[in-house]
Backbone as a chain_set.jsonl record, in Angstrom:
{"seq": "MTVLHLADEGEAADLAAFLSRLLHYDRGAAVRLQAAGTALAVFGRPPSFEVLAIRAVRLAKPYEDGLDVTLDATVSAGELLETVDGTAVTAAVPPAVTGPPWAGVLPPRGGWRSEAGLPAPDALRALVGAAVAEFRGRTEELAPEDRTRAALDRIGREIWSRTVGDTGLPVRAVHAAQSLGFLRPSAGARDLALLSLGSWLRLRTPYGSIAVRRAGLGALDVSVR", "coords": {"N": [[98.913, 189.793, 29.981], [101.006, 187.125, 30.763], [104.407, 187.424, 31.628], [107.458, 185.868, 31.06], [110.575, 185.733, 32.587], [113.583, 185.144, 31.31], [116.646, 183.285, 31.893], [119.048, 184.206, 30.705], [120.565, 185.746, 27.763], [121.337, 183.669, 26.123], [119.54, 181.613, 26.762], [117.203, 182.743, 25.792], [117.8, 182.885, 23.05], [118.124, 180.166, 22.423], [115.573, 179.181, 22.987], [114.068, 180.571, 21.072], [115.231, 179.516, 18.75], [114.519, 176.823, 18.937], [111.695, 176.967, 18.783], [111.48, 178.051, 16.212], [112.469, 175.956, 14.657], [110.542, 173.982, 15.128], [108.355, 175.219, 13.898], [109.232, 175.192, 11.316], [108.672, 172.622, 10.484], [105.98, 172.491, 10.922], [103.773, 174.867, 10.361], [101.628, 175.601, 11.855], [102.177, 174.854, 14.432], [101.743, 173.855, 17.836], [102.683, 174.337, 21.255], [103.213, 172.926, 24.453], [103.428, 174.4, 27.562], [105.046, 174.162, 30.644], [105.685, 175.389, 33.743], [107.453, 175.812, 36.752], [108.709, 177.215, 39.624], [111.99, 178.078, 38.841], [112.163, 176.806, 36.409], [111.284, 176.028, 33.125], [109.501, 174.008, 30.972], [109.23, 173.146, 27.628], [107.163, 171.634, 25.407], [106.935, 169.957, 22.31], [105.764, 168.641, 19.14], [107.076, 167.637, 16.368], [105.656, 166.82, 13.33], [106.863, 165.311, 11.28], [108.574, 163.509, 12.456], [107.337, 162.041, 14.456], [107.715, 162.069, 17.244], [108.185, 163.204, 20.648], [109.35, 166.299, 21.533], [111.339, 167.937, 23.925], [112.212, 170.915, 25.395], [114.15, 172.35, 27.803], [114.063, 175.3, 29.675], [115.772, 177.803, 31.4], [114.704, 179.99, 33.946], [114.934, 183.395, 35.075], [113.895, 184.136, 37.471], [111.647, 182.746, 39.928], [108.639, 181.378, 38.559], [105.656, 183.195, 38.729], [102.332, 184.111, 39.041], [100.041, 186.023, 40.072], [98.12, 184.366, 42.399], [98.834, 181.915, 41.532], [101.453, 179.573, 41.225], [102.454, 177.934, 39.409], [102.669, 177.136, 35.942], [100.765, 175.945, 33.285], [100.035, 175.459, 30.155], [98.793, 175.273, 26.804], [99.903, 176.625, 23.851], [100.154, 178.694, 20.868], [102.96, 178.033, 18.892], [104.069, 179.811, 17.078], [103.028, 182.32, 17.905], [104.167, 182.47, 20.434], [106.873, 182.574, 19.756], [107.001, 185.081, 18.558], [106.954, 186.73, 20.755], [109.329, 186.432, 22.069], [111.969, 188.129, 23.39], [115.109, 188.994, 22.867], [116.714, 191.043, 23.795], [115.495, 192.179, 26.095], [115.358, 189.825, 27.377], [113.075, 188.199, 27.764], [109.887, 186.505, 27.525], [106.559, 186.356, 26.484], [103.554, 184.801, 27.544], [101.326, 183.55, 25.283], [97.726, 183.654, 24.522], [95.873, 180.753, 25.488], [95.424, 177.822, 23.458], [93.298, 175.398, 21.821], [94.48, 172.352, 22.538], [96.429, 169.925, 20.651], [95.923, 166.305, 20.392], [98.29, 164.987, 21.379], [99.279, 166.679, 23.33], [97.973, 166.151, 25.646], [99.017, 163.91, 26.762], [101.822, 163.256, 28.343], [105.319, 162.428, 28.91], [106.322, 160.795, 31.994], [107.498, 162.683, 34.851], [109.468, 161.868, 36.641], [111.411, 158.999, 37.843], [112.857, 157.727, 35.878], [115.151, 155.421, 34.371], [118.544, 154.578, 33.62], [119.714, 153.392, 30.447], [121.784, 151.077, 28.769], [124.098, 150.966, 25.946], [123.936, 153.083, 24.159], [125.297, 154.666, 21.368], [128.296, 156.704, 20.767], [128.171, 160.323, 20.443], [129.228, 161.21, 17.904], [128.987, 158.878, 16.401], [126.23, 158.602, 16.38], [125.454, 160.855, 14.912], [126.638, 160.191, 12.49], [125.153, 157.946, 11.875], [122.628, 159.035, 11.388], [123.283, 160.612, 9.156], [123.949, 158.617, 7.287], [121.483, 157.356, 7.051], [119.892, 159.381, 5.943], [121.221, 159.701, 3.489], [120.749, 157.177, 2.4], [117.966, 157.239, 2.122], [117.646, 159.299, 0.22], [119.069, 158.187, -1.928], [117.594, 155.846, -2.514], [115.088, 156.874, -3.168], [115.696, 158.39, -5.394], [116.27, 156.423, -7.191], [113.846, 155.507, -7.992], [111.474, 155.31, -10.611], [110.101, 158.184, -12.286], [107.262, 158.041, -12.416], [106.736, 156.332, -10.378], [107.422, 157.603, -8.1], [105.756, 158.338, -5.804], [103.813, 159.82, -3.11], [103.027, 157.841, -1.33], [104.935, 155.852, -1.875], [107.311, 157.137, -1.115], [106.788, 157.539, 1.586], [106.676, 154.911, 2.454], [109.329, 154.021, 2.112], [110.582, 155.807, 3.825], [109.443, 155.122, 6.336], [110.466, 152.552, 6.631], [113.234, 153.016, 6.871], [113.509, 154.964, 8.984], [112.313, 153.74, 11.115], [114.002, 151.826, 11.986], [116.072, 150.536, 14.601], [118.444, 151.884, 16.955], [121.123, 150.107, 17.262], [120.847, 147.723, 19.822], [119.182, 149.117, 21.427], [116.504, 149.808, 21.136], [115.697, 152.304, 20.544], [114.268, 154.278, 18.069], [115.634, 155.226, 14.885], [114.574, 157.561, 13.906], [114.19, 159.131, 16.145], [116.75, 159.981, 16.837], [117.358, 161.375, 14.537], [115.474, 163.422, 14.778], [116.474, 164.68, 17.079], [118.891, 165.721, 16.111], [117.972, 167.395, 14.037], [116.488, 169.277, 15.432], [118.357, 170.635, 16.842], [119.436, 169.516, 19.118], [121.437, 167.629, 19.177], [124.241, 168.52, 19.188], [127.596, 169.233, 17.973], [129.182, 169.934, 20.128], [128.361, 168.405, 22.214], [129.373, 165.872, 24.308], [130.142, 162.339, 24.857], [129.542, 161.812, 27.521], [127.572, 163.603, 27.983], [125.243, 162.745, 26.88], [122.383, 160.638, 27.272], [120.491, 157.642, 27.484], [117.321, 156.93, 28.488], [114.729, 155.13, 30.233], [111.306, 154.333, 30.913], [108.686, 152.415, 31.71], [106.739, 152.192, 28.847], [108.069, 154.195, 27.597], [110.855, 155.74, 25.936], [113.691, 157.806, 26.219], [115.82, 160.138, 24.832], [118.296, 161.981, 26.089], [119.896, 165.105, 26.047], [122.238, 167.839, 26.605], [120.865, 169.958, 25.532], [118.233, 169.459, 25.106], [115.512, 167.059, 25.021], [114.391, 163.997, 23.484], [111.525, 162.162, 23.341], [109.921, 159.01, 23.02], [107.38, 156.624, 22.487], [107.43, 153.16, 22.987], [105.353, 151.434, 22.859], [101.77, 151.087, 23.249], [99.619, 153.053, 25.445], [100.389, 152.571, 28.81], [99.581, 151.383, 32.112], [100.859, 152.747, 34.154], [102.685, 154.524, 33.135], [102.405, 157.038, 32.005], [101.696, 160.549, 31.866], [98.945, 162.231, 32.301], [97.322, 165.195, 31.845]], "CA": [[99.677, 188.663, 29.447], [102.083, 186.727, 31.656], [105.75, 187.576, 31.086], [108.479, 184.993, 31.621], [111.911, 186.326, 32.591], [114.533, 184.073, 31.026], [117.879, 183.402, 32.675], [120.053, 185.015, 30.012], [120.345, 185.874, 26.32], [121.492, 182.354, 25.515], [118.28, 180.886, 26.914], [116.242, 183.354, 24.862], [118.177, 182.484, 21.697], [117.859, 178.743, 22.25], [114.125, 179.013, 22.931], [113.632, 181.055, 19.758], [115.687, 178.562, 17.733], [113.693, 175.616, 19.065], [110.374, 177.269, 18.238], [111.631, 178.232, 14.767], [112.626, 174.641, 14.037], [109.225, 173.343, 15.152], [107.524, 175.872, 12.893], [109.715, 174.77, 9.998], [107.999, 171.374, 10.144], [104.533, 172.659, 11.062], [103.545, 176.298, 10.548], [100.587, 175.79, 12.858], [102.579, 174.078, 15.605], [101.416, 174.276, 19.197], [103.602, 173.827, 22.272], [102.689, 172.925, 25.821], [104.354, 175.012, 28.504], [104.89, 173.848, 32.063], [106.711, 176.098, 34.514], [107.372, 175.797, 38.207], [109.972, 177.744, 40.111], [112.818, 178.704, 37.798], [112.297, 175.867, 35.302], [110.22, 176.01, 32.13], [109.592, 172.924, 30.004], [108.473, 173.425, 26.404], [106.93, 170.38, 24.706], [106.456, 170.087, 20.94], [105.747, 167.37, 18.401], [107.234, 167.815, 14.919], [104.944, 165.694, 12.71], [107.7, 164.492, 10.403], [109.377, 162.546, 13.212], [106.478, 161.255, 15.338], [108.34, 162.001, 18.562], [107.912, 164.355, 21.488], [110.572, 167.058, 21.812], [111.241, 168.719, 25.155], [113.287, 171.897, 25.589], [114.147, 172.937, 29.14], [114.496, 176.693, 29.661], [115.995, 178.347, 32.74], [114.114, 181.297, 34.197], [115.758, 184.234, 35.949], [113.26, 184.162, 38.787], [110.552, 181.774, 39.962], [107.399, 181.751, 37.901], [104.61, 183.605, 39.659], [101.272, 184.858, 38.373], [99.001, 186.163, 41.08], [98.177, 183.323, 43.423], [99.334, 180.689, 40.911], [102.914, 179.48, 41.211], [102.808, 177.032, 38.32], [102.082, 177.436, 34.638], [100.52, 174.782, 32.43], [99.183, 175.956, 29.08], [99.137, 174.954, 25.423], [99.828, 177.887, 23.112], [100.701, 178.695, 19.519], [104.412, 178.194, 18.851], [104.369, 181.032, 16.334], [102.743, 183.484, 18.739], [105.175, 182.512, 21.493], [108.128, 183.019, 19.148], [106.926, 186.525, 18.323], [107.108, 187.467, 22.017], [110.671, 186.25, 22.643], [112.75, 189.362, 23.283], [116.48, 188.682, 23.255], [117.313, 192.183, 24.503], [114.92, 192.216, 27.436], [115.466, 188.456, 27.87], [111.75, 187.825, 28.244], [108.929, 185.916, 26.591], [105.207, 186.48, 27.006], [102.736, 183.619, 27.3], [100.149, 183.911, 24.478], [96.471, 183.01, 24.938], [95.842, 179.307, 25.308], [94.706, 177.299, 22.298], [92.855, 174.017, 21.982], [95.679, 171.561, 22.302], [96.338, 168.679, 19.891], [95.837, 165.14, 21.287], [99.543, 164.615, 22.038], [99.558, 167.565, 24.454], [97.327, 165.638, 26.845], [99.729, 162.723, 27.255], [103.243, 163.592, 28.403], [106.132, 161.457, 29.654], [106.415, 161.055, 33.439], [108.567, 163.609, 35.226], [110.528, 161.192, 37.383], [111.399, 157.549, 37.841], [113.572, 157.196, 34.718], [116.373, 154.646, 34.631], [119.505, 154.621, 32.519], [119.833, 152.217, 29.598], [123.107, 150.966, 28.144], [124.148, 150.674, 24.527], [123.828, 154.256, 23.298], [126.59, 154.984, 20.741], [128.842, 158.04, 20.994], [127.499, 161.344, 19.627], [129.702, 161.193, 16.517], [128.408, 157.71, 15.747], [124.81, 158.885, 16.17], [125.339, 161.785, 13.781], [126.981, 159.433, 11.281], [124.013, 157.072, 11.616], [121.599, 159.863, 10.759], [123.764, 160.965, 7.827], [123.837, 157.446, 6.418], [120.059, 157.114, 6.803], [119.448, 160.416, 5.0], [121.791, 159.368, 2.185], [120.046, 156.006, 1.878], [116.632, 157.667, 1.696], [117.777, 160.034, -1.043], [119.48, 157.274, -2.979], [116.517, 154.925, -2.885], [114.004, 157.614, -3.83], [116.165, 158.808, -6.718], [116.262, 155.251, -8.061], [112.484, 155.254, -8.438], [111.047, 155.966, -11.854], [109.262, 159.351, -11.962], [105.86, 157.683, -12.2], [106.638, 155.554, -9.13], [107.854, 158.427, -6.978], [104.532, 158.848, -5.2], [103.913, 160.067, -1.668], [102.932, 156.55, -0.645], [106.217, 155.157, -2.025], [108.295, 157.83, -0.285], [106.463, 157.261, 2.989], [107.03, 153.519, 2.752], [110.782, 153.971, 2.264], [110.91, 156.54, 5.036], [109.084, 154.327, 7.522], [111.398, 151.432, 6.756], [114.54, 153.498, 7.32], [113.494, 155.693, 10.248], [111.816, 152.886, 12.197], [115.08, 150.968, 12.471], [116.512, 150.91, 15.936], [119.863, 152.16, 17.177], [121.68, 148.921, 17.916], [119.872, 146.947, 20.583], [118.573, 150.004, 22.413], [115.074, 149.986, 20.938], [115.448, 153.695, 20.159], [114.191, 154.38, 16.614], [116.56, 156.178, 14.273], [113.889, 158.841, 13.717], [114.369, 159.925, 17.353], [118.069, 160.604, 16.721], [117.22, 162.358, 13.455], [114.765, 164.564, 15.352], [117.392, 165.37, 17.987], [119.841, 166.498, 15.318], [117.253, 168.416, 13.278], [115.994, 170.296, 16.35], [119.48, 171.295, 17.488], [119.762, 168.903, 20.408], [122.608, 166.761, 19.056], [125.273, 169.428, 18.685], [128.963, 168.703, 18.047], [129.787, 170.208, 21.433], [127.895, 167.419, 23.195], [130.233, 164.703, 24.408], [129.49, 161.078, 25.208], [129.021, 161.887, 28.885], [126.451, 164.537, 28.015], [124.065, 162.087, 26.346], [121.902, 159.496, 28.051], [119.267, 156.98, 27.06], [116.544, 156.622, 29.686], [113.488, 154.409, 29.96], [110.3, 154.21, 31.967], [107.521, 151.793, 31.105], [106.809, 152.118, 27.386], [108.759, 155.383, 27.084], [112.303, 155.88, 25.812], [114.028, 159.23, 26.159], [117.2, 160.508, 24.515], [118.529, 163.254, 26.779], [121.135, 165.826, 25.746], [122.254, 169.097, 27.356], [120.089, 170.996, 24.846], [116.846, 169.047, 25.01], [115.269, 165.619, 25.032], [113.438, 163.415, 22.556], [110.845, 161.031, 23.964], [109.131, 158.211, 22.093], [106.775, 155.467, 23.136], [107.676, 151.892, 22.305], [104.102, 150.682, 22.766], [100.615, 151.905, 23.581], [99.554, 153.568, 26.8], [100.414, 151.613, 29.89], [98.796, 151.772, 33.278], [101.587, 153.6, 35.098], [103.858, 155.143, 32.505], [102.046, 158.258, 31.31], [101.249, 161.658, 32.693], [97.821, 162.836, 31.6], [96.842, 166.353, 32.594]], "C": [[100.863, 188.377, 30.371], [103.431, 186.824, 30.961], [106.705, 186.65, 31.815], [109.831, 185.682, 31.502], [112.933, 185.2, 32.462], [115.869, 184.347, 31.699], [118.909, 184.291, 32.015], [119.739, 185.041, 28.524], [120.476, 184.531, 25.61], [120.214, 181.532, 25.608], [117.231, 181.423, 25.954], [116.527, 182.904, 23.431], [117.85, 181.017, 21.442], [116.36, 178.468, 22.181], [113.599, 179.431, 21.56], [114.028, 180.073, 18.659], [114.838, 177.299, 17.756], [112.312, 175.844, 18.458], [110.43, 177.416, 16.722], [111.741, 176.886, 14.061], [111.306, 173.878, 14.045], [108.325, 173.911, 14.062], [107.96, 175.527, 11.482], [108.98, 173.519, 9.536], [106.479, 171.49, 10.22], [104.255, 174.125, 11.372], [102.455, 176.572, 11.586], [100.902, 175.085, 14.164], [102.101, 174.713, 16.904], [102.463, 173.688, 20.131], [102.892, 173.852, 23.619], [103.773, 173.441, 26.75], [104.02, 174.562, 29.918], [106.033, 174.517, 32.808], [106.406, 175.983, 35.998], [108.721, 176.256, 38.724], [110.721, 178.42, 38.987], [113.029, 177.782, 36.6], [111.057, 175.929, 34.416], [110.486, 174.865, 31.17], [108.679, 173.25, 28.832], [108.386, 172.122, 25.622], [106.397, 170.66, 23.305], [106.512, 168.74, 20.241], [105.85, 167.635, 16.907], [106.643, 166.614, 14.184], [105.811, 164.786, 11.859], [108.395, 163.364, 11.15], [108.561, 161.648, 14.132], [107.147, 161.01, 16.689], [107.9, 163.22, 19.352], [109.238, 165.024, 21.834], [110.355, 167.926, 23.035], [112.455, 169.623, 25.278], [113.135, 172.501, 26.972], [114.742, 174.332, 29.071], [114.646, 177.18, 31.096], [115.381, 179.747, 32.842], [114.973, 182.071, 35.186], [115.189, 184.304, 37.363], [112.073, 183.213, 38.751], [109.306, 182.295, 39.254], [106.366, 182.118, 38.952], [103.595, 184.46, 38.902], [100.099, 184.951, 39.345], [99.163, 185.125, 42.168], [98.689, 182.004, 42.86], [100.854, 180.694, 40.887], [103.384, 178.485, 40.166], [102.085, 177.466, 37.053], [101.914, 176.138, 33.885], [99.535, 175.218, 31.359], [99.702, 175.486, 27.738], [98.883, 176.192, 24.584], [100.371, 177.702, 21.704], [102.206, 178.905, 19.564], [104.796, 179.482, 18.134], [104.131, 182.284, 17.163], [103.753, 183.606, 19.879], [106.498, 183.029, 20.949], [108.132, 184.529, 18.95], [107.168, 187.326, 19.594], [108.503, 187.342, 22.613], [111.501, 187.495, 22.346], [114.159, 189.089, 23.79], [117.158, 189.797, 24.009], [116.823, 192.267, 25.934], [115.02, 190.871, 28.139], [114.148, 188.024, 28.509], [110.982, 187.117, 27.135], [107.568, 186.012, 27.255], [104.404, 185.243, 26.628], [101.484, 184.029, 26.521], [98.882, 183.269, 25.043], [96.504, 181.517, 24.645], [95.035, 178.936, 24.073], [94.227, 175.892, 22.628], [93.997, 173.105, 21.591], [95.428, 170.341, 21.439], [96.353, 167.49, 20.857], [97.127, 164.831, 22.039], [99.797, 165.446, 23.282], [98.916, 167.083, 25.752], [98.017, 164.439, 27.449], [101.223, 162.996, 27.194], [104.017, 162.507, 29.145], [106.13, 161.793, 31.14], [107.593, 161.972, 33.75], [109.739, 162.895, 35.89], [110.423, 159.685, 37.26], [112.139, 156.912, 36.683], [114.808, 156.412, 35.15], [117.261, 154.662, 33.392], [119.527, 153.299, 31.768], [121.198, 152.238, 28.922], [122.964, 150.82, 26.633], [124.054, 151.869, 23.606], [125.195, 154.575, 22.697], [127.048, 156.398, 21.078], [128.149, 159.041, 20.076], [127.927, 161.345, 18.167], [129.094, 160.026, 15.744], [126.92, 157.92, 15.477], [124.609, 159.827, 14.992], [125.659, 161.087, 12.457], [125.832, 158.512, 10.888], [122.897, 157.835, 10.906], [122.017, 160.231, 9.33], [123.625, 159.819, 6.849], [122.376, 157.164, 6.073], [119.5, 158.121, 5.804], [119.951, 160.096, 3.594], [121.079, 158.167, 1.563], [118.659, 156.391, 1.371], [116.705, 158.386, 0.357], [118.127, 159.101, -2.188], [118.35, 156.377, -3.45], [115.372, 155.646, -3.587], [114.417, 158.064, -5.232], [116.19, 157.638, -7.705], [114.878, 154.948, -8.616], [112.228, 155.964, -9.768], [110.119, 157.118, -11.489], [107.82, 158.986, -11.653], [105.649, 156.89, -10.911], [106.983, 156.376, -7.892], [106.645, 159.137, -6.349], [104.748, 159.096, -3.715], [103.868, 158.764, -0.892], [104.262, 155.8, -0.709], [107.286, 155.794, -1.153], [108.05, 157.553, 1.192], [106.865, 155.846, 3.37], [108.535, 153.387, 2.971], [111.197, 154.667, 3.553], [110.608, 155.746, 6.295], [110.063, 153.188, 7.729], [112.734, 151.887, 7.34], [114.474, 154.07, 8.73], [112.954, 154.88, 11.414], [112.877, 151.899, 12.685], [115.548, 151.457, 13.835], [118.023, 151.12, 15.982], [120.451, 150.988, 17.957], [120.587, 148.115, 18.582], [119.116, 147.811, 21.59], [117.054, 150.093, 22.31], [114.711, 151.401, 20.532], [115.381, 153.798, 18.641], [115.124, 155.458, 16.079], [115.892, 157.543, 14.098], [114.027, 159.737, 14.95], [115.71, 160.65, 17.326], [118.044, 161.676, 15.634], [116.517, 163.612, 13.974], [115.677, 165.368, 16.264], [118.372, 166.237, 17.214], [119.139, 167.652, 14.606], [116.772, 169.557, 14.17], [117.109, 170.98, 17.138], [119.869, 170.727, 18.834], [121.067, 168.105, 20.361], [123.756, 167.563, 18.446], [126.66, 168.81, 18.81], [129.618, 168.909, 19.405], [129.374, 169.207, 22.502], [128.801, 166.198, 23.163], [129.455, 163.479, 24.837], [128.873, 161.124, 26.603], [127.809, 162.8, 29.0], [125.153, 163.903, 27.542], [123.677, 160.91, 27.219], [120.642, 158.94, 27.407], [118.559, 156.501, 28.32], [115.265, 155.895, 29.294], [112.591, 154.434, 31.192], [109.038, 153.662, 31.322], [107.703, 151.686, 29.6], [107.556, 153.291, 26.771], [110.269, 155.175, 26.982], [112.59, 157.363, 25.637], [115.511, 159.408, 25.889], [117.44, 161.895, 25.092], [119.888, 163.822, 26.395], [121.123, 167.117, 26.555], [121.314, 170.159, 26.767], [118.617, 170.651, 24.698], [116.741, 167.538, 24.98], [114.273, 165.242, 23.943], [112.85, 162.188, 23.239], [109.98, 160.329, 22.934], [108.577, 157.024, 22.853], [106.992, 154.217, 22.302], [106.389, 151.11, 22.078], [102.959, 151.634, 23.091], [100.65, 152.368, 25.019], [99.564, 152.422, 27.794], [99.673, 152.151, 31.083], [99.522, 152.808, 34.124], [102.704, 154.385, 34.449], [103.497, 156.367, 31.673], [101.616, 159.312, 32.319], [100.177, 162.388, 31.913], [97.281, 163.981, 32.443], [96.048, 167.242, 31.65]], "O": [[101.625, 189.28, 30.714], [103.583, 186.36, 29.831], [106.756, 186.644, 33.045], [110.191, 186.162, 30.427], [113.123, 184.408, 33.384], [116.188, 185.488, 32.032], [119.584, 185.061, 32.699], [118.767, 184.433, 28.075], [119.801, 184.285, 24.61], [119.843, 180.84, 24.66], [116.462, 180.659, 25.371], [115.604, 182.58, 22.685], [117.356, 180.665, 20.371], [115.92, 177.619, 21.405], [112.784, 178.73, 20.96], [113.25, 179.824, 17.738], [114.481, 176.769, 16.704], [111.817, 175.006, 17.704], [109.527, 176.957, 16.021], [111.169, 176.698, 12.987], [110.982, 173.197, 13.072], [107.617, 173.167, 13.384], [107.154, 175.565, 10.552], [108.696, 173.363, 8.349], [105.768, 170.67, 9.639], [104.469, 174.581, 12.496], [102.384, 177.673, 12.132], [99.993, 174.752, 14.925], [102.062, 175.935, 17.047], [103.061, 172.655, 19.828], [102.059, 174.722, 23.873], [104.907, 172.963, 26.72], [102.861, 174.58, 30.334], [107.204, 174.247, 32.541], [105.255, 176.05, 36.428], [109.759, 175.743, 38.307], [110.159, 179.24, 38.261], [113.986, 177.966, 35.848], [109.927, 175.887, 34.903], [111.58, 174.762, 30.613], [107.508, 173.585, 29.013], [109.408, 171.565, 25.22], [105.513, 171.498, 23.129], [107.205, 167.822, 20.678], [104.834, 167.838, 16.243], [107.094, 165.489, 14.4], [105.514, 163.598, 11.732], [108.769, 162.362, 10.54], [109.045, 160.596, 14.549], [107.144, 159.893, 17.207], [107.315, 164.153, 18.802], [110.143, 164.381, 22.368], [109.317, 168.573, 23.172], [113.593, 169.153, 25.267], [112.103, 173.097, 27.282], [115.803, 174.53, 28.478], [113.747, 176.99, 31.915], [115.525, 180.572, 31.94], [115.653, 181.485, 36.028], [115.924, 184.509, 38.329], [111.549, 182.907, 37.68], [108.966, 183.475, 39.335], [106.223, 181.421, 39.956], [103.96, 185.412, 38.212], [99.268, 184.045, 39.416], [100.223, 185.019, 42.785], [98.952, 181.07, 43.617], [101.471, 181.709, 40.565], [104.58, 178.221, 40.05], [101.023, 178.086, 37.105], [102.829, 175.314, 33.853], [98.338, 175.335, 31.621], [100.908, 175.319, 27.553], [97.784, 176.747, 24.599], [100.975, 176.676, 21.389], [102.683, 179.845, 20.2], [105.738, 180.164, 18.536], [104.939, 183.212, 17.13], [104.148, 184.712, 20.248], [107.171, 183.828, 21.6], [109.156, 185.181, 19.154], [107.551, 188.493, 19.516], [108.837, 188.059, 23.556], [111.704, 187.86, 21.188], [114.379, 188.967, 24.995], [118.081, 189.547, 24.784], [117.611, 192.406, 26.869], [114.796, 190.775, 29.346], [114.116, 187.549, 29.644], [111.378, 187.133, 25.97], [107.44, 185.773, 28.456], [104.554, 184.703, 25.532], [100.66, 184.78, 27.043], [98.959, 182.434, 25.944], [97.101, 181.082, 23.66], [94.095, 179.632, 23.69], [94.687, 175.273, 23.588], [94.427, 173.093, 20.438], [94.338, 169.771, 21.479], [96.749, 167.641, 22.013], [97.079, 164.454, 23.21], [100.462, 164.978, 24.206], [99.272, 167.55, 26.834], [97.646, 163.992, 28.535], [101.82, 162.97, 26.118], [103.435, 161.751, 29.923], [105.954, 162.954, 31.51], [108.566, 162.025, 32.997], [110.888, 163.294, 35.705], [109.487, 159.156, 36.661], [112.073, 155.696, 36.503], [115.425, 156.714, 36.171], [116.776, 154.748, 32.264], [119.379, 152.229, 32.359], [121.701, 153.299, 28.55], [121.874, 150.586, 26.11], [124.087, 151.704, 22.387], [126.162, 154.741, 23.44], [126.277, 157.196, 21.612], [127.6, 158.658, 19.043], [127.084, 161.467, 17.278], [128.73, 160.166, 14.576], [126.406, 157.465, 14.455], [123.711, 159.63, 14.173], [125.031, 161.358, 11.434], [125.567, 158.32, 9.702], [122.302, 157.342, 9.949], [121.205, 160.17, 8.407], [123.227, 160.025, 5.702], [122.061, 156.78, 4.947], [118.725, 157.758, 4.92], [119.202, 160.205, 2.622], [120.833, 158.136, 0.357], [118.227, 155.925, 0.316], [115.911, 158.108, -0.542], [117.565, 159.199, -3.279], [118.17, 156.173, -4.651], [114.755, 155.094, -4.497], [113.592, 158.113, -6.144], [116.136, 157.845, -8.917], [114.746, 154.216, -9.597], [112.709, 157.072, -10.004], [109.416, 157.04, -10.481], [107.217, 159.548, -10.739], [104.528, 156.788, -10.413], [106.85, 155.897, -6.766], [106.54, 160.363, -6.367], [105.735, 158.644, -3.133], [104.589, 158.598, 0.092], [104.678, 155.185, 0.272], [108.078, 155.094, -0.523], [108.993, 157.355, 1.958], [107.34, 155.608, 4.48], [108.97, 152.717, 3.908], [112.059, 154.177, 4.283], [111.423, 155.701, 7.216], [110.449, 152.888, 8.859], [113.297, 151.215, 8.204], [115.284, 153.709, 9.583], [113.112, 155.27, 12.571], [112.671, 151.213, 13.686], [115.43, 152.636, 14.168], [118.768, 150.598, 15.153], [120.288, 150.898, 19.174], [119.538, 147.853, 17.992], [118.48, 147.286, 22.505], [116.386, 150.419, 23.291], [113.556, 151.68, 20.211], [116.349, 153.439, 17.97], [115.369, 156.47, 16.736], [116.569, 158.571, 14.138], [113.986, 160.961, 14.831], [115.8, 161.805, 17.744], [118.631, 162.746, 15.789], [116.916, 164.731, 13.651], [115.661, 166.598, 16.231], [118.656, 167.365, 17.617], [119.659, 168.767, 14.577], [116.662, 170.692, 13.707], [116.837, 171.811, 18.005], [120.56, 171.386, 19.611], [121.725, 167.927, 21.385], [124.181, 167.302, 17.32], [126.878, 167.951, 19.666], [130.507, 168.15, 19.791], [129.97, 169.164, 23.579], [128.974, 165.569, 22.119], [128.265, 163.557, 25.143], [127.811, 160.548, 26.839], [127.099, 162.77, 30.005], [124.076, 164.453, 27.772], [124.53, 160.264, 27.828], [119.832, 159.683, 26.854], [119.128, 155.758, 29.12], [114.78, 156.027, 28.17], [113.048, 154.539, 32.33], [108.399, 154.326, 30.507], [108.707, 151.152, 29.13], [107.668, 153.376, 25.548], [110.878, 154.521, 27.828], [111.83, 158.084, 24.991], [116.354, 158.895, 26.625], [116.852, 162.873, 24.632], [120.898, 163.118, 26.412], [120.094, 167.461, 27.137], [121.004, 171.147, 27.432], [117.835, 171.469, 24.214], [117.745, 166.83, 24.921], [113.431, 166.043, 23.537], [113.577, 161.29, 23.662], [109.375, 160.973, 22.076], [109.225, 156.486, 23.751], [106.774, 154.205, 21.09], [106.331, 150.232, 21.217], [103.16, 152.844, 23.195], [101.615, 152.1, 25.736], [98.843, 151.436, 27.64], [99.185, 153.281, 31.052], [98.884, 153.657, 34.746], [103.595, 154.87, 35.147], [104.213, 156.701, 30.729], [101.233, 159.013, 33.45], [100.484, 163.097, 30.954], [96.846, 163.794, 33.58], [95.543, 168.285, 32.064]]}, "num_chains": 1, "name": "protein.A"}
């Protein structure tokens, strides 16, 4: 089993926290791992948010496994979490699993451009708080017999599909960033960025990124591997 040597205890803790949060929303969650050199990217898709979450992890030394110098595998998030060792600052790569459809279509690695109009972090957190409060209030107003899954989903789609100002970024992407620990109070306005490429939008923070597609697959704006 391939062992990844993480940069420090903080990286191990953050990786474990990210995996734990993914598993909170999907006990059978899978993650796609891509490593090259001293950088590891962990991709996950919490079903409640319909976004792609990316956690970058620093490695203590370049990835190397025999003659291969890159890693690209889809594995069980739960099995990966079990191997994270905060004392040894390592994580072992579990056996590959049959990946879900989203794992075959990832955002491009480069070519992103900055987009204007992203509110300050405090305003984004307040936006999420207001949306959560609205969802609770509207669902509580429903009569018990009307509080069906279809009704809750309809209210949720209406609220979380709204965009953040004129950016085109859906509120659910910001909610996902906060729920997954990416939108922390320590992140300042200069630490956040909204990026775009083709049909993709990406909210980048120092702790991870949330990517979402504004439209269907385009000819030059996806990375299929």
